[in-house]
Backbone as JSON Lines, residues from 0, in Angstrom:
{"i":0,"aa":"M","n":[10.01,-22.69,-40.05],"ca":[10.71,-21.79,-39.03],"c":[10.07,-20.43,-39.92]}
{"i":1,"aa":"L","n":[10.49,-19.59,-38.89],"ca":[9.99,-18.47,-39.2],"c":[11.26,-17.55,-39.68]}
{"i":2,"aa":"S","n":[10.84,-16.6,-40.56],"ca":[12.38,-15.71,-41.16],"c":[11.91,-14.32,-40.32]}
{"i":3,"aa":"S","n":[12.95,-13.59,-40.26],"ca":[12.77,-12.32,-39.98],"c":[11.69,-11.51,-40.61]}
{"i":4,"aa":"Q","n":[11.63,-11.96,-41.82],"ca":[10.38,-11.29,-43.07],"c":[9.15,-11.66,-42.44]}
{"i":5,"aa":"D","n":[9.26,-12.85,-42.22],"ca":[7.59,-13.45,-41.64],"c":[6.9,-12.64,-40.28]}
{"i":6,"aa":"W","n":[8.26,-11.98,-39.58],"ca":[8.24,-11.83,-37.73],"c":[8.96,-10.55,-38.09]}
{"i":7,"aa":"P","n":[8.07,-9.34,-38.67],"ca":[8.81,-8.06,-38.72],"c":[9.25,-7.31,-37.47]}
{"i":8,"aa":"V","n":[10.23,-6.64,-37.18],"ca":[10.24,-6.16,-35.77],"c":[9.4,-5.28,-35.38]}
{"i":9,"aa":"E","n":[8.44,-4.36,-36.56],"ca":[7.67,-3.66,-36.43],"c":[6.34,-3.97,-35.86]}
{"i":10,"aa":"M","n":[5.81,-5.62,-35.84],"ca":[5.18,-5.96,-35.66],"c":[5.48,-6.55,-33.99]}
{"i":11,"aa":"S","n":[6.93,-6.6,-33.8],"ca":[7.49,-7.27,-32.38],"c":[7.13,-6.17,-31.65]}
{"i":12,"aa":"A","n":[7.43,-5.07,-31.85],"ca":[7.17,-3.53,-31.23],"c":[5.97,-3.33,-30.94]}
{"i":13,"aa":"G","n":[5.18,-3.74,-31.71],"ca":[3.28,-3.59,-31.51],"c":[2.9,-4.16,-30.66]}
{"i":14,"aa":"L","n":[3.29,-5.53,-30.27],"ca":[3.12,-6.55,-29.56],"c":[3.64,-6.26,-27.93]}
{"i":15,"aa":"V","n":[4.52,-5.79,-27.79],"ca":[5.14,-5.25,-26.62],"c":[4.52,-4.05,-26.09]}
{"i":16,"aa":"G","n":[4.04,-3.18,-27.12],"ca":[3.03,-1.76,-26.87],"c":[2.08,-2.12,-26.38]}
{"i":17,"aa":"L","n":[1.34,-3.23,-26.72],"ca":[-0.29,-4.02,-26.72],"c":[0.03,-4.11,-25.22]}
{"i":18,"aa":"H","n":[1.31,-5.26,-24.97],"ca":[1.26,-5.49,-23.69],"c":[1.49,-4.64,-22.77]}
{"i":19,"aa":"A","n":[2.16,-3.7,-23.1],"ca":[2.29,-2.56,-21.61],"c":[0.85,-1.78,-21.32]}
{"i":20,"aa":"A","n":[0.48,-1.94,-22.63],"ca":[-1.4,-1.7,-22.36],"c":[-2.12,-1.94,-21.52]}
{"i":21,"aa":"A","n":[-2.56,-3.32,-21.42],"ca":[-2.75,-3.84,-21.15],"c":[-2.72,-4.18,-19.56]}
{"i":22,"aa":"L","n":[-0.9,-4.08,-18.99],"ca":[-0.54,-4.05,-18.25],"c":[-0.95,-2.95,-17.25]}
{"i":23,"aa":"Y","n":[-0.87,-1.89,-18.34],"ca":[-1.27,-0.18,-17.26],"c":[-3.18,-0.33,-17.1]}
{"i":24,"aa":"L","n":[-3.36,-0.94,-17.75],"ca":[-5.09,-0.77,-17.87],"c":[-5.18,-1.99,-16.78]}
{"i":25,"aa":"G","n":[-4.62,-2.89,-16.43],"ca":[-5.04,-3.7,-15.56],"c":[-4.59,-3.32,-14.1]}
{"i":26,"aa":"R","n":[-3.75,-2.53,-13.69],"ca":[-3.62,-2.08,-12.7],"c":[-4.49,-1.02,-11.96]}
{"i":27,"aa":"R","n":[-4.88,-0.3,-13.12],"ca":[-5.91,0.65,-12.68],"c":[-7.14,0.4,-11.78]}
{"i":28,"aa":"H","n":[-7.68,1.09,-10.91],"ca":[-9.12,0.71,-9.97],"c":[-10.0,2.28,-10.28]}
{"i":29,"aa":"A","n":[-10.85,1.48,-10.06],"ca":[-12.12,2.65,-9.65],"c":[-12.01,3.67,-8.5]}
{"i":30,"aa":"P","n":[-12.06,4.95,-8.93],"ca":[-11.88,5.55,-7.77],"c":[-13.15,5.82,-6.56]}
{"i":31,"aa":"V","n":[-12.75,5.92,-5.23],"ca":[-13.59,5.88,-4.33],"c":[-14.51,6.73,-4.23]}
{"i":32,"aa":"A","n":[-15.73,6.35,-3.73],"ca":[-16.68,6.96,-3.53],"c":[-16.68,8.33,-3.24]}
{"i":33,"aa":"P","n":[-17.29,9.29,-4.38],"ca":[-16.99,10.83,-3.49],"c":[-17.48,11.35,-2.8]}
{"i":34,"aa":"T","n":[-17.03,12.03,-1.69],"ca":[-17.47,12.62,-0.68],"c":[-18.68,13.76,-0.87]}
{"i":35,"aa":"A","n":[-18.95,14.04,0.41],"ca":[-20.09,15.1,-0.21],"c":[-19.39,16.76,-0.44]}
{"i":36,"aa":"P","n":[-20.45,17.36,-0.73],"ca":[-19.58,18.68,-1.35],"c":[-18.98,19.47,-0.01]}
{"i":37,"aa":"G","n":[-18.01,19.97,-0.17],"ca":[-17.08,20.97,0.96],"c":[-16.79,19.58,2.01]}
{"i":38,"aa":"E","n":[-16.2,18.56,1.61],"ca":[-15.73,17.86,3.1],"c":[-14.34,17.27,1.92]}
{"i":39,"aa":"S","n":[-13.35,17.79,3.47],"ca":[-11.81,17.57,2.48],"c":[-11.8,16.19,3.17]}
{"i":40,"aa":"V","n":[-11.11,15.5,2.34],"ca":[-10.21,14.21,2.56],"c":[-8.95,14.14,3.24]}
{"i":41,"aa":"S","n":[-8.67,13.76,4.2],"ca":[-7.1,13.74,4.59],"c":[-6.4,12.6,3.82]}
{"i":42,"aa":"V","n":[-4.67,12.77,3.98],"ca":[-4.1,12.22,2.82],"c":[-4.08,10.97,3.76]}
{"i":43,"aa":"E","n":[-4.25,10.77,4.71],"ca":[-4.33,9.38,5.62],"c":[-5.87,8.96,5.46]}
{"i":44,"aa":"E","n":[-6.75,9.74,4.92],"ca":[-7.87,9.06,4.86],"c":[-7.75,8.41,3.69]}
{"i":45,"aa":"R","n":[-7.8,9.46,2.81],"ca":[-7.19,8.86,1.01],"c":[-6.4,7.36,1.24]}
{"i":46,"aa":"Q","n":[-5.55,7.44,1.96],"ca":[-4.91,6.22,1.67],"c":[-5.32,5.17,2.3]}
{"i":47,"aa":"L","n":[-6.15,5.34,3.38],"ca":[-7.3,3.72,4.0],"c":[-8.41,3.74,2.91]}
{"i":48,"aa":"L","n":[-8.87,4.49,2.18],"ca":[-9.97,4.56,1.48],"c":[-9.26,3.37,0.37]}
{"i":49,"aa":"D","n":[-8.58,3.88,-0.4],"ca":[-7.51,3.19,-1.58],"c":[-7.05,2.19,-1.09]}
{"i":50,"aa":"R","n":[-6.91,1.74,0.0],"ca":[-6.41,-0.07,0.26],"c":[-7.68,-0.56,1.04]}
{"i":51,"aa":"L","n":[-8.65,0.39,1.2],"ca":[-9.89,-0.49,1.31],"c":[-10.86,-0.82,-0.01]}
{"i":52,"aa":"H","n":[-10.56,-0.21,-1.11],"ca":[-11.02,-0.49,-2.4],"c":[-10.83,-2.31,-2.53]}
{"i":53,"aa":"P","n":[-11.9,-2.92,-3.3],"ca":[-11.91,-4.27,-3.18],"c":[-10.98,-4.69,-4.09]}
{"i":54,"aa":"E","n":[-10.74,-4.0,-5.16],"ca":[-9.83,-4.34,-5.74],"c":[-7.85,-4.71,-5.46]}
{"i":55,"aa":"Y","n":[-7.76,-3.37,-4.76],"ca":[-6.57,-3.46,-3.79],"c":[-6.8,-4.39,-2.7]}
{"i":56,"aa":"W","n":[-7.48,-4.57,-2.06],"ca":[-7.96,-5.56,-1.05],"c":[-7.93,-7.01,-1.56]}
{"i":57,"aa":"T","n":[-8.38,-7.29,-2.49],"ca":[-8.45,-8.79,-3.2],"c":[-6.81,-9.17,-3.54]}
{"i":58,"aa":"A","n":[-5.92,-7.75,-4.21],"ca":[-4.69,-8.35,-4.28],"c":[-3.57,-8.78,-3.14]}
{"i":59,"aa":"H","n":[-4.32,-8.02,-1.93],"ca":[-3.02,-8.21,-1.27],"c":[-3.88,-8.84,0.65]}
{"i":60,"aa":"A","n":[-5.29,-9.21,0.34],"ca":[-5.12,-9.76,1.48],"c":[-4.64,-11.68,1.82]}
{"i":61,"aa":"A","n":[-4.83,-11.9,0.41],"ca":[-3.51,-13.46,1.26],"c":[-2.82,-13.22,1.53]}
{"i":62,"aa":"G","n":[-1.51,-12.3,1.68],"ca":[-0.32,-12.08,1.92],"c":[-0.1,-11.71,3.28]}
{"i":63,"aa":"R","n":[-1.85,-11.42,3.94],"ca":[-1.62,-11.09,5.69],"c":[-3.07,-12.15,6.01]}
{"i":64,"aa":"G","n":[-3.04,-12.86,5.15],"ca":[-3.79,-14.25,5.84],"c":[-5.17,-13.69,5.94]}
{"i":65,"aa":"L","n":[-5.66,-13.1,4.94],"ca":[-6.97,-12.7,5.13],"c":[-7.68,-13.3,3.96]}
{"i":66,"aa":"A","n":[-7.34,-14.35,3.3],"ca":[-7.64,-14.69,2.01],"c":[-9.05,-15.16,2.38]}
{"i":67,"aa":"G","n":[-9.75,-14.86,1.43],"ca":[-11.35,-15.41,1.61],"c":[-12.3,-14.23,2.25]}
{"i":68,"aa":"T","n":[-11.67,-13.28,1.91],"ca":[-12.62,-11.75,2.9],"c":[-12.58,-10.89,1.67]}
{"i":69,"aa":"L","n":[-13.42,-10.06,1.25],"ca":[-13.65,-9.03,0.55],"c":[-14.32,-8.29,0.77]}
{"i":70,"aa":"T","n":[-13.75,-6.74,0.6],"ca":[-14.57,-5.33,1.39],"c":[-15.56,-4.82,0.3]}
{"i":71,"aa":"T","n":[-16.38,-4.25,0.52],"ca":[-16.88,-3.17,-0.57],"c":[-16.48,-2.08,-0.61]}
{"i":72,"aa":"P","n":[-16.93,-0.96,-1.65],"ca":[-16.48,0.08,-1.23],"c":[-16.24,0.87,-0.51]}
{"i":73,"aa":"P","n":[-15.82,1.5,0.19],"ca":[-15.78,2.11,1.81],"c":[-16.38,3.27,1.62]}
{"i":74,"aa":"A","n":[-17.33,4.03,2.43],"ca":[-17.9,5.37,2.58],"c":[-17.12,6.04,3.6]}
{"i":75,"aa":"L","n":[-16.98,7.13,3.59],"ca":[-16.41,8.25,4.85],"c":[-17.55,9.06,5.42]}
{"i":76,"aa":"G","n":[-17.65,8.92,6.56],"ca":[-18.99,9.67,6.9],"c":[-18.46,10.25,8.31]}
{"i":77,"aa":"P","n":[-19.33,11.02,8.91],"ca":[-18.82,12.12,10.26],"c":[-18.03,11.53,11.22]}
{"i":78,"aa":"G","n":[-17.93,9.81,11.26],"ca":[-17.2,9.79,12.44],"c":[-16.13,8.46,11.79]}
{"i":79,"aa":"G","n":[-15.58,8.63,10.13],"ca":[-14.89,8.33,9.52],"c":[-15.41,7.63,8.79]}
{"i":80,"aa":"I","n":[-14.37,6.45,8.5],"ca":[-14.73,5.3,7.27],"c":[-15.56,4.08,7.5]}
{"i":81,"aa":"R","n":[-16.46,3.63,6.5],"ca":[-16.96,2.12,7.18],"c":[-16.76,1.76,5.89]}
{"i":82,"aa":"C","n":[-16.88,0.42,5.51],"ca":[-16.76,-0.57,5.02],"c":[-17.02,-1.73,5.34]}
{"i":83,"aa":"E","n":[-17.86,-2.66,4.28],"ca":[-18.78,-3.86,4.8],"c":[-17.48,-4.78,4.49]}
{"i":84,"aa":"V","n":[-17.36,-6.17,4.8],"ca":[-16.55,-7.28,4.71],"c":[-17.13,-8.61,4.34]}
{"i":85,"aa":"R","n":[-17.29,-9.0,2.99],"ca":[-18.01,-10.3,2.79],"c":[-16.81,-11.38,3.13]}
{"i":86,"aa":"L","n":[-17.5,-12.16,4.06],"ca":[-16.78,-13.36,4.59],"c":[-17.24,-14.47,3.76]}
{"i":87,"aa":"D","n":[-15.68,-15.63,3.82],"ca":[-16.39,-16.91,3.21],"c":[-16.86,-17.65,4.08]}
{"i":88,"aa":"G","n":[-17.13,-18.65,3.52],"ca":[-17.8,-19.93,4.62],"c":[-17.0,-20.26,5.57]}
{"i":89,"aa":"T","n":[-15.12,-19.83,5.35],"ca":[-14.21,-20.16,6.76],"c":[-13.67,-19.04,7.48]}
{"i":90,"aa":"W","n":[-14.62,-17.87,7.59],"ca":[-14.31,-16.45,8.23],"c":[-15.62,-16.26,9.21]}
{"i":91,"aa":"T","n":[-15.43,-15.9,10.18],"ca":[-16.73,-15.38,11.42],"c":[-15.89,-14.52,11.5]}
{"i":92,"aa":"V","n":[-16.95,-12.86,12.22],"ca":[-17.21,-12.47,12.49],"c":[-15.71,-12.08,13.65]}
{"i":93,"aa":"K","n":[-16.1,-13.07,14.67],"ca":[-15.08,-13.3,15.71],"c":[-13.45,-13.37,15.24]}
{"i":94,"aa":"A","n":[-13.94,-14.57,14.2],"ca":[-12.35,-14.98,13.66],"c":[-11.78,-13.79,12.92]}
{"i":95,"aa":"L","n":[-12.28,-12.98,12.18],"ca":[-11.88,-11.65,11.34],"c":[-11.64,-10.52,12.64]}
{"i":96,"aa":"A","n":[-12.31,-10.11,13.57],"ca":[-11.82,-9.49,14.3],"c":[-10.59,-9.69,15.3]}
{"i":97,"aa":"A","n":[-10.66,-11.28,15.46],"ca":[-9.0,-11.98,15.89],"c":[-7.87,-11.01,15.22]}
{"i":98,"aa":"K","n":[-8.44,-11.27,13.84],"ca":[-6.99,-10.65,12.95],"c":[-7.03,-9.2,12.84]}
{"i":99,"aa":"A","n":[-7.54,-8.25,13.89],"ca":[-7.47,-6.88,13.21],"c":[-6.06,-6.4,13.15]}
{"i":100,"aa":"D","n":[-4.69,-7.28,13.7],"ca":[-3.61,-6.75,13.75],"c":[-3.63,-6.78,12.09]}
{"i":101,"aa":"S","n":[-3.56,-8.01,11.69],"ca":[-3.69,-8.49,9.87],"c":[-4.02,-7.18,9.38]}
{"i":102,"aa":"V","n":[-5.13,-7.01,9.73],"ca":[-6.14,-5.75,9.11],"c":[-5.52,-4.33,8.85]}
{"i":103,"aa":"R","n":[-5.14,-4.4,10.37],"ca":[-4.85,-2.69,10.17],"c":[-2.99,-2.65,10.16]}
{"i":104,"aa":"A","n":[-1.99,-4.35,9.18],"ca":[-1.06,-3.99,8.62],"c":[-1.26,-3.88,7.11]}
{"i":105,"aa":"L","n":[-2.18,-4.58,6.74],"ca":[-3.07,-4.36,5.21],"c":[-3.22,-3.02,5.07]}
{"i":106,"aa":"L","n":[-3.64,-2.3,5.91],"ca":[-4.35,-1.21,5.54],"c":[-3.36,-0.05,5.56]}
{"i":107,"aa":"G","n":[-2.4,-0.13,6.51],"ca":[-0.69,0.61,6.58],"c":[-1.49,1.91,7.89]}
{"i":108,"aa":"A","n":[-2.71,1.05,8.1],"ca":[-3.03,2.13,9.56],"c":[-2.54,2.32,10.87]}
{"i":109,"aa":"R","n":[-2.32,3.67,11.36],"ca":[-1.35,3.8,12.5],"c":[-1.56,3.04,13.73]}
{"i":110,"aa":"T","n":[-1.43,2.86,14.75],"ca":[-1.59,2.0,15.82],"c":[-2.62,2.42,16.63]}
{"i":111,"aa":"A","n":[-2.82,3.96,16.74],"ca":[-3.52,4.71,17.43],"c":[-4.85,4.87,17.07]}
{"i":112,"aa":"L","n":[-5.0,4.52,15.53],"ca":[-6.48,4.78,15.09],"c":[-7.24,3.55,15.39]}
{"i":113,"aa":"R","n":[-8.38,3.97,16.13],"ca":[-9.34,2.95,16.45],"c":[-10.52,2.3,15.11]}
{"i":114,"aa":"L","n":[-9.95,0.87,15.39],"ca":[-10.34,0.06,14.33],"c":[-11.45,-1.05,14.91]}
{"i":115,"aa":"R","n":[-12.45,-0.84,14.7],"ca":[-13.35,-1.99,14.95],"c":[-14.02,-3.02,13.93]}
{"i":116,"aa":"I","n":[-14.45,-4.23,14.35],"ca":[-14.85,-5.14,13.73],"c":[-15.93,-5.72,14.36]}
{"i":117,"aa":"T","n":[-17.0,-5.86,13.5],"ca":[-18.18,-5.51,13.69],"c":[-19.36,-6.61,13.08]}
{"i":118,"aa":"G","n":[-20.29,-7.0,13.11],"ca":[-21.21,-7.87,12.77],"c":[-21.64,-6.99,11.69]}
{"i":119,"aa":"G","n":[-22.43,-7.34,10.67],"ca":[-23.18,-6.77,9.5],"c":[-24.72,-7.1,9.88]}
{"i":120,"aa":"A","n":[-25.19,-6.35,8.76],"ca":[-27.05,-6.39,8.98],"c":[-27.19,-8.07,8.37]}
{"i":121,"aa":"R","n":[-26.17,-9.06,7.92],"ca":[-27.08,-10.11,7.26],"c":[-25.47,-10.82,7.95]}
{"i":122,"aa":"G","n":[-25.75,-12.51,7.76],"ca":[-25.03,-13.33,8.13],"c":[-23.77,-13.64,7.0]}
{"i":123,"aa":"G","n":[-22.68,-13.63,7.33],"ca":[-21.45,-14.06,6.25],"c":[-21.02,-12.35,6.02]}
{"i":124,"aa":"W","n":[-21.1,-11.35,6.4],"ca":[-20.7,-10.08,6.43],"c":[-20.38,-9.26,7.8]}
{"i":125,"aa":"A","n":[-19.45,-8.51,7.84],"ca":[-18.64,-7.71,8.71],"c":[-19.12,-6.65,8.52]}
{"i":126,"aa":"V","n":[-18.48,-5.35,9.23],"ca":[-18.75,-4.3,9.01],"c":[-17.25,-3.71,9.71]}
{"i":127,"aa":"L","n":[-16.32,-3.1,9.12],"ca":[-15.04,-2.56,9.54],"c":[-15.21,-0.87,9.48]}
{"i":128,"aa":"T","n":[-14.63,-0.22,10.67],"ca":[-14.88,0.9,10.65],"c":[-13.92,1.31,11.8]}
{"i":129,"aa":"L","n":[-13.61,2.93,10.59],"ca":[-11.9,3.01,11.43],"c":[-12.28,4.87,11.74]}
{"i":130,"aa":"A","n":[-11.96,5.06,12.68],"ca":[-12.51,6.44,13.53],"c":[-11.38,7.72,13.13]}
{"i":131,"aa":"T","n":[-11.65,7.8,11.79],"ca":[-10.27,8.84,11.43],"c":[-11.21,10.53,11.83]}
{"i":132,"aa":"R","n":[-12.17,10.5,11.94],"ca":[-12.61,11.38,12.29],"c":[-13.64,11.13,13.8]}
{"i":133,"aa":"Q","n":[-14.23,12.59,14.51],"ca":[-14.81,12.45,15.51],"c":[-16.03,13.33,14.88]}
{"i":134,"aa":"A","n":[-17.36,12.51,15.34],"ca":[-18.87,13.21,14.62],"c":[-18.87,14.77,15.09]}
{"i":135,"aa":"T","n":[-18.3,15.18,16.06],"ca":[-18.09,16.43,16.06],"c":[-17.46,17.27,15.53]}
{"i":136,"aa":"D","n":[-16.2,16.84,14.66],"ca":[-15.3,17.31,13.95],"c":[-16.21,18.58,13.1]}
{"i":137,"aa":"G","n":[-15.59,19.58,13.01],"ca":[-16.02,21.07,12.45],"c":[-17.29,21.55,12.69]}
{"i":138,"aa":"Q","n":[-17.63,21.37,14.38],"ca":[-18.77,21.65,14.96],"c":[-18.28,22.3,15.52]}
{"i":139,"aa":"S","n":[-18.87,23.89,15.88],"ca":[-18.73,24.85,17.05],"c":[-19.03,23.94,18.59]}
{"i":140,"aa":"A","n":[-17.88,24.31,19.37],"ca":[-18.45,23.93,20.75],"c":[-19.35,24.68,21.74]}
{"i":141,"aa":"A","n":[-19.75,25.91,20.75],"ca":[-20.85,26.78,21.38],"c":[-21.77,26.08,21.61]}
C-alpha cells in the first residue's frame, strides 16, 4: 500500500498539470489554408472553414449521421468555399447529396446559403461547394 510519502502531493499536482496540458494540445487544430493577399474572410466564412476542417468534421460527423465521410482542408476561392469529401465504401455522392440538410446542420450554415454536392475527380470522392461569394464580388460593374 502506498503512503503519502510514496506519492507526494507535488507529484499528483504535476500529473494533473500534465493531463490538462495534454487535453489542451489535443483540442487544437491546424489553421485553414491562408487566403490570397488582400483577400478578407467574413465571420461566416471563417466559421464554415473551421467546421470543414478534417479534425472538426471527424469529431462531429457521426452525430449528424455522416460517419464514414472525411473532408480535406477547405479552400476559399472567388465563388466561395470548396472542399473535397472522401467517402468510405458505404457512401456514394448521391447518398451524401441526399444528406445535404445534415451537412448544413453540421456546418451551422444558414438556410439561404447555396450548398452543392457533386462528384469528385475520382471515385469515392465528392466535392462540397458553399457559395459564400459571387465571382463578381469586388469587381466593378462598369
